C-alpha positions in Angstrom: -22.1 -28.3 0.1 -22.9 -25.4 -1.8 -19.7 -22.8 -2.3 -21.0 -19.3 -1.0 -19.6 -16.3 -3.4 -18.6 -13.0 -2.4 -16.1 -11.5 -1.1 -12.2 -12.3 -1.1 -12.8 -14.4 -4.6 -11.0 -13.6 -7.9 -12.9 -11.9 -10.5 -13.7 -13.3 -13.6 -13.1 -11.5 -17.4 -15.7 -13.1 -20.4 -15.0 -11.5 -23.9 -17.7 -13.2 -25.8 -18.0 -12.8 -29.6 -19.1 -15.2 -32.3 -17.4 -15.4 -36.0 -20.7 -15.5 -37.4 -23.9 -15.2 -35.4 -23.9 -13.7 -31.7 -25.2 -14.7 -29.3 -27.3 -13.1 -26.9 -26.6 -14.2 -22.8 -29.6 -15.2 -20.3 -29.6 -13.7 -16.9 -27.4 -15.8 -14.8 -27.8 -15.4 -10.9 -25.2 -16.3 -7.8 -21.9 -15.8 -9.4 -22.0 -18.8 -12.5 -19.5 -17.8 -15.4 -18.7 -20.0 -18.4 -19.5 -23.6 -18.7 -19.7 -26.0 -21.1 -22.8 -26.5 -24.3 -23.9 -29.7 -22.0 -22.5 -31.6 -18.7 -20.8 -35.1 -19.2 -22.9 -37.7 -18.5 -21.5 -38.5 -15.2 -22.6 -35.3 -13.8 -25.8 -35.6 -15.6 -27.0 -39.0 -13.5 -25.6 -36.8 -10.7 -28.1 -34.3 -11.1 -30.9 -36.6 -12.2 -30.7 -38.6 -8.4 -32.0 -36.0 -5.9 -30.2 -38.8 -3.4 -27.1 -38.0 -4.1 -26.7 -34.2 -4.7 -23.5 -34.3 -3.0 -22.2 -36.8 -5.6 -22.1 -34.2 -7.7 -19.7 -31.5 -6.2 -17.5 -34.7 -5.2 -16.4 -35.6 -8.6 -16.3 -32.2 -10.2 -13.0 -31.4 -10.5 -12.1 -27.9 -9.2 -11.9 -26.0 -12.3 -15.5 -27.6 -13.1 -17.0 -26.4 -9.3 -20.4 -24.7 -9.5 -21.7 -22.1 -7.9 -25.5 -22.2 -6.8 -27.0 -18.9 -8.5 -30.6 -17.6 -8.3 -32.3 -19.4 -11.4 -30.6 -23.2 -10.6 -30.0 -22.9 -6.8 -28.7 -26.7 -7.2 -26.6 -26.6 -9.7 -26.8 -22.8 -11.7 -25.4 -24.3 -14.6 -26.3 -21.9 -17.4 -27.5 -23.0 -20.5 -25.9 -21.9 -24.3 -26.5 -18.7 -25.6 -28.7 -18.7 -27.9 -26.9 -18.3 -31.8 -29.5 -15.9 -32.8 -29.0 -13.0 -30.8 -27.5 -9.6 -31.8 -25.0 -8.7 -29.6 -21.6 -9.8 -27.8 -21.0 -10.0 -23.9 -18.3 -9.8 -21.3 -18.1 -9.5 -18.0 -16.6 -10.5 -14.6 -17.9 -12.1 -11.6 -16.4 -13.4 -8.4 -14.9 -16.6 -10.0 -17.1 -19.9 -8.8 -16.9 -21.9 -12.1 -14.5 -21.9 -14.6 -15.6 -24.6 -17.4 -13.4 -24.3 -20.7 -14.0 -27.1 -23.3 -13.2 -26.6 -27.1 -16.2 -27.6 -29.1 -19.9 -28.2 -28.7 -20.0 -31.6 -26.9 -18.1 -32.7 -24.1 -17.6 -36.2 -23.1 -17.5 -38.4 -20.0 -13.6 -37.9 -20.0 -13.7 -34.2 -20.8 -11.6 -32.1 -18.0 -11.2 -28.5 -17.7 -7.9 -26.8 -17.8 -7.1 -24.3 -15.2 -6.3 -21.0 -16.9 -3.6 -18.7 -16.7 -4.2 -14.7 -15.4 -3.9 -13.1 -19.3 -4.9 -16.0 -20.9 -7.0 -16.3 -24.1 -9.0 -19.6 -24.7 -10.2 -20.0 -28.1 -13.3 -22.3 -28.7 -14.1 -23.5 -32.2 -17.0 -22.3 -33.5 -16.5 -18.6 -31.3 -14.1 -16.3 -30.5 -14.5 -16.5 -26.9 -11.9 -15.4 -24.3 -11.6 -16.1 -20.6 -9.7 -14.0 -18.6 -9.0 -14.3 -14.7 -8.3 -10.9 -12.6 -7.8 -10.9 -9.0 -9.8 -7.8 -8.3 -11.9 -4.7 -9.3 -8.1 -2.7 -10.2 -7.1 -5.8 -12.0 -10.1 -6.6 -14.0 -10.3 -2.8 -15.1 -6.5 -2.9 -16.3 -7.2 -6.3 -18.5 -10.3 -4.5 -20.0 -8.2 -1.3 -20.5 -5.8 -3.6 -22.4 -9.0 -4.8 -25.1 -9.7 -0.7 -25.9 -8.4 0.6 -28.8 -5.7 3.6 -28.2 -5.0 2.2 -24.6 -1.5 1.5 -23.8 -1.2 -2.0 -23.2 0.0 -3.1 -19.6 1.4 -6.8 -18.9 2.2 -6.3 -15.3 -0.2 -5.9 -11.6 -0.6 -3.0 -11.0 -2.0 -4.4 -7.8 -0.6 -6.8 -4.8 -1.3 -10.5 -5.1 -1.4 -12.6 -2.0 1.9 -14.4 -1.9 -0.2 -17.7 -0.8 -2.2 -17.5 -4.4 1.1 -17.7 -6.2 3.0 -20.7 -7.3 5.9 -22.4 -5.8 8.7 -21.2 -7.9 7.3 -17.3 -7.5 7.4 -18.0 -3.7 10.7 -18.9 -3.8 11.9 -15.8 -4.8 10.1 -14.2 -1.7 11.8 -16.6 0.2 13.5 -14.7 3.3 16.0 -17.5 3.4 15.0 -18.5 7.1 13.5 -22.2 6.5 15.3 -25.3 6.7 13.2 -27.6 3.9 13.5 -31.5 3.2 16.7 -31.9 1.1 15.0 -33.3 -2.7 18.4 -32.9 -4.8 21.8 -31.7 -4.6 23.3 -28.8 -3.7 25.9 -29.2 -6.3 24.9 -27.4 -9.1 26.1 -25.4 -11.9 25.4 -21.8 -10.0 26.3 -23.0 -6.7 29.7 -23.8 -8.3 30.2 -19.9 -10.3 29.4 -18.7 -6.8 32.4 -19.9 -5.4 35.0 -18.5 -7.6 32.7 -15.0 -7.8 32.0 -14.7 -4.5 33.3 -17.2 -1.7 36.8 -17.9 -2.1 37.5 -14.3 -1.6 35.2 -13.7 1.6 36.1 -16.7 3.1 39.4 -15.6 2.5 38.8 -11.7 4.2 37.1 -13.8 7.7 40.6 -15.9 7.5 42.7 -12.9 7.8 40.1 -11.3 10.8 40.4 -14.4 12.4 44.1 -13.6 13.8 43.5 -10.3 14.2 40.7 -10.8 17.1 42.9 -13.6 18.8 45.4 -10.7 18.6 43.7 -8.6 20.9 42.5 -12.0 23.2 39.1 -10.4 24.8 38.1 -10.7 21.1 38.5 -14.1 21.2 35.2 -15.6 20.8 34.9 -13.3 17.8 37.7 -14.8 16.4 36.0 -18.3 16.8 33.2 -17.0 14.4 35.4 -16.0 12.4 37.1 -19.1 11.4 33.4 -20.6 11.1 32.4 -18.0 8.7 35.3 -18.7 6.6 34.1 -22.4 6.7 30.6 -21.5 6.1 30.9 -18.9 3.1 32.9 -20.9 1.1 30.3 -23.3 0.7 27.1 -21.6 2.7 24.4 -24.0 0.8 22.4 -26.6 2.6 24.1 -25.3 5.6 22.4 -23.9 8.4 22.4 -20.6 10.8 20.5 -21.0 14.2 20.3 -19.3 17.4 21.0 -21.2 21.0 18.2 -21.5 23.1 18.5 -19.6 26.3 16.4 -22.5 28.1 18.5 -25.8 28.7 16.3 -28.3 27.5 16.6 -31.7 30.0 15.6 -34.9 28.5 14.3 -36.8 31.3 14.0 -41.0 31.6 11.4 -42.1 33.9 12.5 -45.0 35.5 10.6 -48.2 35.5 9.6 -47.8 31.7 11.0 -49.2 28.2 10.3 -47.8 24.8 7.9 -50.3 22.4 9.3 -51.4 18.8 6.6 -50.2 16.0 4.5 -53.2 15.2 5.6 -54.9 12.0 3.7 -57.9 10.1 6.4 -60.2 11.2 5.2 -63.7 12.7 7.1 -62.0 16.1 4.8 -59.6 15.9 1.7 -61.7 15.5 2.7 -63.8 18.5 3.4 -60.4 20.8 -0.1 -59.4 19.1 -1.9 -62.8 20.6 -0.6 -62.4 24.0 -1.8 -59.2 24.7 -4.9 -59.9 23.7 -4.5 -62.8 26.1 -3.3 -60.6 29.3 -5.5 -59.6 32.2 -7.8 -56.4 31.7 -7.1 -55.2 34.9 -3.7 -54.5 36.4 -2.4 -52.7 39.2 -2.6 -48.8 39.6 0.5 -47.1 37.8 3.3 -45.9 40.5 3.7 -42.3 40.2 6.7 -41.3 39.0 8.2 -37.3 39.9 9.3 -35.9 36.6 12.1 -33.0 37.2 11.7 -29.8 35.6 13.8 -28.3 32.9 16.6 -26.2 34.5 16.4 -22.7 33.7 19.5 -21.2 33.3 20.1 -17.4 35.3 19.9 -14.9 32.7 22.6 -13.6 31.4 24.3 -10.3 31.2 23.9 -8.4 27.3 27.0 -9.2 25.1 26.4 -5.6 24.3 27.8 -4.7 27.7 31.2 -6.2 27.2 34.4 -4.6 26.2 35.1 -7.8 23.8 31.7 -6.4 21.2 33.4 -3.0 21.0 36.6 -4.2 19.9 34.9 -6.5 17.3 33.1 -3.1 15.9 35.9 -1.6 16.1 38.0 -3.8 14.0 36.4 -6.7 12.3 33.2 -5.5 12.3 34.1 -2.4 9.8 36.0 -4.5 7.1 32.9 -6.9 6.7 30.7 -4.1 6.3 32.5 -3.1 3.3 32.5 -6.7 2.0 29.2 -7.9 2.5 27.6 -4.1 1.3 30.1 -4.9 -2.0 28.7 -8.3 -2.3 25.2 -7.2 -2.1 25.2 -4.7 -4.3 26.5 -6.5 -7.3 24.7 -9.6 -6.5 21.6 -7.5 -6.4 23.0 -5.8 -9.8 23.5 -9.4 -11.5 19.7 -10.2 -10.4 19.8 -14.2 -11.5 22.3 -14.1 -7.9 20.2 -12.1 -5.8 19.7 -15.2 -3.2 23.4 -14.4 -2.3 22.4 -10.5 -1.3 19.9 -11.7 0.9 22.6 -14.1 2.5 24.9 -11.2 3.1 22.4 -8.7 3.8 20.9 -11.2 6.8 24.6 -12.1 7.9 25.8 -8.1 7.9 22.3 -6.6 9.8 21.4 -9.4 11.9 23.9 -12.7 12.8 27.4 -10.3 13.0 25.3 -8.4 15.7 24.8 -11.1 18.4 26.7 -12.6 20.4 29.4 -15.3 19.4 28.3 -18.0 21.3 24.7 -17.4 20.4 25.9 -18.8 16.7 25.4 -22.4 16.0 26.5 -23.4 12.3 24.8 -26.8 11.6 25.4 -29.0 8.7 22.5 -30.4 6.2 20.4 -33.0 7.9 19.3 -35.3 4.8 17.0 -37.3 7.1 15.0 -34.3 8.0 11.5 -34.3 6.5 9.9 -31.6 7.8 10.5 -27.6 7.7 11.9 -25.9 10.7 12.6 -21.9 11.1 16.0 -20.8 11.6 18.3 -17.7 11.3 20.0 -18.4 7.7 19.6 -21.1 5.2 20.4 -21.1 1.7 20.1 -24.1 -0.9 21.0 -21.9 -4.0 23.1 -19.0 -5.1 21.2 -18.9 -8.7 17.6 -18.7 -9.8 16.8 -17.7 -13.5 12.9 -17.1 -12.4 14.4 -14.0 -10.8 13.8 -12.0 -13.8 9.6 -11.7 -12.3 10.7 -10.5 -9.3 9.6 -7.2 -8.6 9.7 -4.4 -5.4 6.4 -2.4 -5.0 5.1 -3.7 -8.2 8.5 -2.5 -10.3 10.2 -5.2 -12.4 13.9 -5.8 -11.1 15.5 -4.7 -14.3 13.6 -1.6 -14.5 14.6 -0.7 -10.9 18.6 -1.8 -11.3 18.7 0.4 -14.3 16.7 3.4 -12.0 20.5 4.5 -11.0 22.0 4.2 -14.1 19.3 7.4 -15.3 20.8 9.6 -12.6 24.4 8.8 -13.5 24.0 9.5 -17.1 22.6 12.9 -16.1 25.9 13.9 -13.9 27.7 12.6 -16.4 26.3 14.6 -19.5 26.2 17.6 -17.5 29.2 18.0 -15.7 31.7 16.8 -18.7 30.1 18.0 -21.9 33.7 18.8 -23.3 34.2 14.9 -22.7 37.6 15.3 -20.7 36.7 11.9 -19.0 34.1 10.0 -21.5 33.6 10.2 -25.0 30.6 11.3 -26.8 30.0 7.6 -27.9 29.7 6.4 -23.9 27.7 9.4 -23.1 25.7 8.4 -26.0 25.0 5.2 -24.9 24.3 5.8 -21.4 21.7 8.4 -22.7 19.9 6.2 -24.7 20.0 3.1 -22.1 18.5 5.4 -19.9 14.9 5.7 -21.8 14.3 2.1 -21.0 13.9 2.6 -17.8 12.2 5.6 -17.5 9.5 4.2 -20.6 8.7 1.6 -18.2 7.7 3.7 -15.2 6.0 5.9 -17.7 3.7 2.5 -19.1 3.2 1.7 -15.5 1.9 5.1 -14.7 -0.4 5.1 -17.3 -1.8 1.7 -16.5 -2.1 2.3 -12.9 -3.8 5.3 -13.2 -6.4 3.9 -16.0 -7.2 0.8 -14.1 -8.0 2.8 -10.9 -9.8 5.8 -12.8 -13.2 5.9 -15.5 -13.2 5.6 -19.0 -12.7 9.8 -19.3 -9.5 9.6 -17.3 -7.8 6.7 -18.4 -8.5 8.1 -21.9 -6.7 11.7 -21.3 -4.0 10.2 -19.7 -3.3 7.5 -22.6 -4.1 10.3 -25.1 -1.4 12.9 -23.2 1.4 10.2 -22.2 0.7 7.2 -24.6 3.8 9.3 -27.1 5.4 11.5 -24.8 9.1 9.0 -24.9 9.0 9.3 -28.7 8.0 13.4 -28.8 10.4 14.6 -26.2 13.3 12.6 -28.7 12.2 14.0 -31.9 11.5 17.7 -30.3 15.1 17.6 -28.7 16.3 16.1 -32.5 14.6 18.5 -34.3 15.8 22.0 -32.1 19.1 20.5 -31.8 19.5 20.7 -35.8 17.9 23.8 -35.8 20.4 25.7 -33.6 23.6 23.6 -35.6 21.7 24.7 -38.3 22.2 20.9 -39.9 19.4 19.1 -41.8 21.0 15.9 -40.9 18.3 15.9 -37.4 15.3 16.1 -39.1 16.4 12.8 -41.7 17.4 10.9 -38.4 14.3 12.1 -36.8 12.4 11.0 -40.0 14.6 7.4 -40.0 13.6 6.9 -36.3 9.7 7.2 -37.2 10.2 4.8 -40.0 12.2 2.5 -37.9 9.5 3.0 -35.4 6.8 1.7 -38.0 8.6 -1.0 -39.3 9.4 -2.5 -36.1 6.0 -2.2 -34.4 4.6 -3.5 -37.8 7.1 -6.3 -38.4 9.2 -6.9 -35.5 7.3 -7.2 -32.8 4.1 -9.4 -33.9 6.8 -11.6 -35.7 8.9 -12.3 -32.3 5.7 -12.8 -30.4 4.5 -15.3 -32.7 7.9 -17.3 -33.2 7.6 -17.4 -29.0 4.2 -17.9 -28.6 4.3 -20.3 -31.6 6.8 -22.7 -30.0 4.9 -22.8 -27.0 1.2 -23.0 -28.3 2.0 -24.0 -31.7 -1.0 -22.4 -33.6 -2.5 -19.5 -31.5 -5.6 -17.4 -32.7 -6.9 -13.9 -32.4 -9.4 -11.4 -33.2 -9.4 -10.9 -36.8 -12.5 -8.1 -36.7 -10.0 -6.4 -34.2 -7.1 -6.7 -36.2 -9.1 -6.0 -39.3 -10.1 -1.9 -37.8 -6.1 -1.6 -36.9 -5.2 -3.0 -40.7 -7.2 -0.5 -42.1 -6.3 2.5 -39.6 -2.6 1.7 -41.0 -3.6 1.9 -44.3 -5.1 4.8 -43.9 -1.9 6.4 -41.6 0.7 5.1 -44.4 -1.3 7.0 -47.4 -1.6 10.4 -45.6 1.8 10.1 -43.9 3.5 9.5 -47.5 1.1 12.2 -49.6 3.6 14.7 -49.8 5.9 12.5 -50.1 4.2 11.1 -53.9 3.0 15.0 -54.5 6.8 15.5 -54.4 8.0 13.4 -56.7 5.3 13.9 -59.5 5.7 17.3 -59.4 9.3 18.1 -58.1 12.1 18.6 -59.8 14.4 15.5 -60.4 18.1 17.3 -59.1 21.5 15.1 -59.9 24.7 16.0 -58.8 27.1 15.5 -61.5 26.4 14.6 -65.3 28.8 13.4 -67.7 28.8 12.2 -71.5 31.1 10.7 -73.8 33.5 13.3 -75.0 33.1 13.7 -78.8 29.7 12.1 -79.1 27.1 14.7 -78.4 24.4 12.1 -79.3 25.6 9.9 -76.3 23.2 9.6 -73.3 24.7 11.6 -70.1 25.0 9.5 -67.0 24.4 10.9 -63.7 24.8 10.2 -60.3 23.2 10.6 -57.0 19.5 11.8 -58.6 16.6 12.9 -56.1 13.8 15.0 -56.4 14.1 18.8 -54.6 11.1 20.9 -53.8 13.3 23.3 -50.9 15.9 24.7 -53.3 14.9 24.7 -56.7 11.1 25.7 -56.7 10.3 27.2 -52.7 7.2 28.3 -54.6 6.0 24.6 -54.7 6.4 24.3 -51.1 4.8 27.2 -49.9 1.7 27.0 -52.1 1.5 22.9 -52.7 3.1 20.9 -50.3 2.9 22.8 -46.8 -1.1 23.4 -47.0 -0.9 19.8 -48.1 0.8 18.7 -45.2 -1.4 21.1 -42.7 -4.6 18.9 -44.4 -3.2 15.4 -43.7 -2.2 16.8 -40.4 -5.7 17.2 -39.6 -7.5 14.5 -41.2 -5.1 11.9 -39.6 -6.6 12.9 -36.0 -10.0 12.7 -37.1 -9.5 9.1 -38.4 -7.9 8.2 -35.8 -11.2 10.0 -33.4 -13.5 7.9 -35.6 -11.8 4.5 -35.3 -12.2 5.7 -31.7 -15.6 6.1 -31.7 -16.1 2.9 -34.0 -14.2 0.7 -31.6 -15.4 2.0 -28.1 -18.8 3.0 -29.1 -21.1 1.8 -32.0 -19.3 -1.0 -32.8 -17.9 -2.2 -29.2 -18.7 -5.3 -29.2 -15.3 -5.9 -31.5 -13.9 -5.1 -28.2 -16.8 -4.6 -25.5 -16.2 -5.7 -22.0 -19.0 -5.1 -19.8 -18.6 -5.0 -16.1 -20.5 -6.9 -14.1 -20.4 -8.9 -10.6 -24.0 -10.8 -11.5 -25.5 -9.0 -8.6 -27.1 -6.1 -10.7 -23.3 -4.1 -10.1 -23.9 -4.1 -6.4 -21.2 -6.8 -5.6 -18.3 -6.2 -3.3 -14.9 -6.5 -5.0 -12.0 -8.2 -2.8 -9.8 -6.8 -0.7 -6.4 -5.4 -2.4 -4.3 -3.1 -2.4 -2.5 -1.0 -5.1 1.4 -1.0 -5.8 0.9 3.2 -6.9 -1.9 5.5 -6.2 -3.4 7.5 -8.6 -1.8 10.9 -7.3 1.8 8.8 -6.7 1.4 7.5 -10.2 0.7 11.0 -11.5 3.8 12.5 -10.0 6.0 9.2 -11.4 4.4 10.1 -15.0 5.7 13.5 -14.3 9.0 13.1 -12.8 9.7 10.3 -15.5 8.7 13.1 -18.4 11.3 15.3 -17.3 14.0 12.8 -16.9 13.3 11.7 -20.2 13.4 14.9 -22.0 17.0 15.0 -20.4 18.0 12.0 -21.8 16.9 12.6 -24.8 18.6 16.0 -25.0 21.9 14.2 -24.2 21.5 11.8 -26.5 20.6 14.3 -29.6 23.7 16.3 -27.9 26.1 12.9 -28.4 24.6 11.7 -31.6 26.4 14.6 -34.0 29.6 13.1 -33.5 28.6 9.8 -34.0 27.2 10.3 -37.2 29.8 12.3 -38.4 32.6 9.8 -38.1 31.0 7.0 -38.3 30.8 4.4 -41.3 27.4 3.2 -40.5 24.5 4.5 -42.2 22.9 7.2 -40.2 19.3 5.9 -41.8 20.7 2.4 -40.1 21.3 4.2 -36.6 18.1 5.9 -37.3 15.9 3.3 -37.7 17.3 0.5 -35.1 18.9 2.4 -31.8 16.6 5.7 -32.0 13.7 3.5 -33.1 13.5 0.1 -30.8 15.1 1.1 -28.0 12.0 3.4 -26.5 9.8 0.1 -27.3 11.8 -2.1 -25.3 9.2 -2.4 -22.3 6.6 -2.9 -24.9 8.3 -5.5 -27.1 8.3 -7.2 -23.6 5.3 -6.8 -22.8 3.9 -8.4 -25.7 6.4 -11.6 -25.5 4.8 -11.8 -22.1 1.0 -11.7 -23.5 2.0 -14.3 -26.6 3.7 -16.8 -23.8 0.3 -16.9 -22.1 -1.6 -17.6 -25.2 -2.5 -14.2 -25.6 -1.9 -13.6 -29.0 -4.2 -10.3 -29.6 -2.8 -8.3 -27.1 0.9 -9.3 -29.0 -0.2 -8.1 -32.3 -2.4 -4.7 -31.2 0.9 -3.7 -28.9 2.6 -3.1 -32.5 -0.6 -1.9 -34.2 -1.5 0.7 -31.9 1.7 2.2 -31.6 2.1 2.4 -35.6 -1.0 4.0 -35.8 -0.4 6.3 -33.0 3.2 7.0 -34.7 1.3 7.8 -38.1 -1.9 9.6 -36.8 -0.7 11.4 -32.9 2.9 12.0 -33.4 3.6 13.0 -36.5 1.0 15.5 -37.0 2.4 17.1 -33.5 5.4 17.3 -35.2 3.7 19.5 -37.9 2.1 21.4 -35.4 5.0 22.2 -33.2 6.8 23.3 -36.8 4.0 25.4 -37.5 5.1 27.8 -34.3 8.3 27.3 -33.9 9.9 27.0 -37.6 12.6 24.0 -36.6 12.8 23.1 -40.9 10.5 19.8 -40.7 8.7 19.5 -43.9 6.7 15.4 -44.4 8.5 14.2 -47.4 10.6 11.2 -47.0 13.4 9.5 -48.6 12.8 6.7 -50.9 13.7 4.1 -49.0 11.4 4.6 -46.2 8.4 4.6 -49.0 8.8 1.4 -50.3 9.8 0.0 -47.0 6.7 1.1 -45.6 4.5 0.4 -47.9 6.3 -3.4 -48.2 5.6 -3.9 -44.4 1.6 -2.9 -44.4 0.4 -5.0 -47.5 2.8 -7.8 -46.2 1.1 -7.5 -42.4 -2.6 -7.1 -43.9 -2.3 -10.5 -45.6 -1.0 -12.5 -42.5 -3.8 -11.1 -40.3 -6.1 -12.2 -42.8 -6.8 -15.7 -41.3 -6.9 -15.2 -37.7 -4.2 -17.3 -36.8 -0.9 -17.8 -36.3 2.1 -19.9 -35.9 6.1 -19.6 -35.8 6.3 -20.1 -39.4 4.9 -16.6 -39.8 6.3 -15.0 -37.4 9.8 -16.2 -38.4 8.5 -14.3 -42.1 7.5 -11.2 -40.5 11.0 -11.2 -38.4 13.3 -12.4 -41.6 11.8 -9.4 -43.7 12.6 -6.6 -41.1 16.2 -8.0 -40.7 16.2 -7.7 -44.6 14.8 -4.2 -44.4 17.2 -3.6 -41.8 20.2 -5.4 -44.1 19.0 -2.5 -47.1 19.3 0.0 -44.5 23.0 -1.0 -43.2 23.9 -1.0 -46.8 22.5 2.6 -47.5 24.4 5.9 -48.4 23.9 8.1 -45.5 21.7 10.9 -46.7 22.8 14.0 -48.5 22.2 16.4 -44.9 24.8 14.7 -43.3 
């Protein structure tokens, strides 16, 4: 009755901490995992009765199944950790027991709830997180998500067995070769849309090819096939295309036999039963009956030896290649219509190359109650869940946007004079191309980190974690330096501030709203959020210290001042006043502001390093993850196949970084006509488009974490980016300016200063209690939109 543990089973990661008092874990044998404080009474009774050890296992649900261990060979029940221990722990083991209950007691009616991958479960009295991973690599990826300074990644880096996935996901990867029992109607909105988008004109083309094949006489069989395909494509749903068998199965009825109907509970059947019971036992020997064997057809000549096949390949098939290829491309790019792409690909590559007499189109059989394999059978043209579809671990949207990068580079570098495409079009293409490249960089970082040790993962995250933003900032500053304009510097500062505001307000806010709608109230680790908040305060104080210094000691400059004529005592009316630290008093900049900026550029990375040491070394219990398999660390993980090996991921990182630099160069090159002739403030363009578009993959990751009740990682996504902007990216820009002077001075406008300070104060107030809901998220999003409105109506910078 025991369930063995070992190879092929899932890995369980547990993050355990306590709000007030830490606990120490007892030594666990076997593959035990989290358990209840007390077992339900029915389990205790079963365990107490030695005569019925099997009753416990039979009554236990799937998630309460207990794996035997060394200390308790019968039940392997782990005791509740003592509340007076001093450390937190987390380990993953081959999954045999997942029992999660809220509170300290569990009554007889208590049931455990199965966890999804990456889902957090919080307990009253303890902050306990249980995360399931499929193998050691996925366990490392989940562990890296909880490490401070590491990029958070939601997607898998290894292949998941299709048999372990849900029915919805299995349907996404179906090859459309199974006839299923028809559960509902095939008349759906998506199927009707298919008729208007594809069905009518595909059928029309088959209808036009049909008489052409008949006119050739020898191609008449293919003309009949085109007619049948005409009727098929106008409404293919529920119909199946099958291949005719080469063997004729003859139904032989033996003589002197009759069918006996199934017995029922009627009176007649009861009488018949009594007659059968009174029949003699001994009967005469049965008469042998010779049953003829099925007649086997002689093997026919291959259709590739016929002249009609080559007439078809010359006249009909090339036209259909163009038609079906076009439908495949369009339906694949639309993502949600991928079943249409699969159907057309199967017809083009397999069915149209078969002998026409072997192709049979069957109408729906509603009485069929079993599944059979055919050449093609499609029930739906539209499936909303195809946003989950991946190819080699790459999300379908990122895969479909990859050709856009090549189109952008060709158009951008071959049409610099904008003869065929406007600057606005080139700018839109370039900024959109950054989205998939940012996705590939994130997946490459996650793949290398999950397959490497901590040191390699830390170096990769520090090197490539900010590469997306840094390439844009540096190319923009170089473009402004070549053009002799300070407008690019202001746009870079607006983009830096926009990234801060988006990561502090929008990303946590939208995750709270979407996650709160599904889970009502979500809990997060207030200790880890407190560390991020403290680093944010340090970051904002350091970044804006030169700005406050310049306002204190700089000169107030005004564009125009007037007073009332004839009244010398009347006050002057001045417009567009600002503090200037470059034109009037260059000595102040060289002697005071620049040394202050360089000092801050050294102190901010030092503070970031101290934060890493604090969270990953000295106080690692806040995020700590100890990897163990319950056998002293020598267990064997199940077989797994990674999507990207370390060398492949490194190659993707390098290529994506080079392409990112090229797209960023095209973005800054084509932004000048927009900022020069647009009525929208340059502040607004920098804060919104240039700041948030590269962060779209991170926003999607945060939302996915929130939907799985893992709001802690959703909040860490925004906080990690905001801290890296202030403590890594800005010091790197200052270092770059020190070696190659592009005129970058760390002095921000008043609107950036007060918006950032107000945002940090607000988000710290929201994070105080360790709980959140959709109302708090709505407040953060509302404040973010208000600040965007301020930037929208603000006048453009003076240098623009």
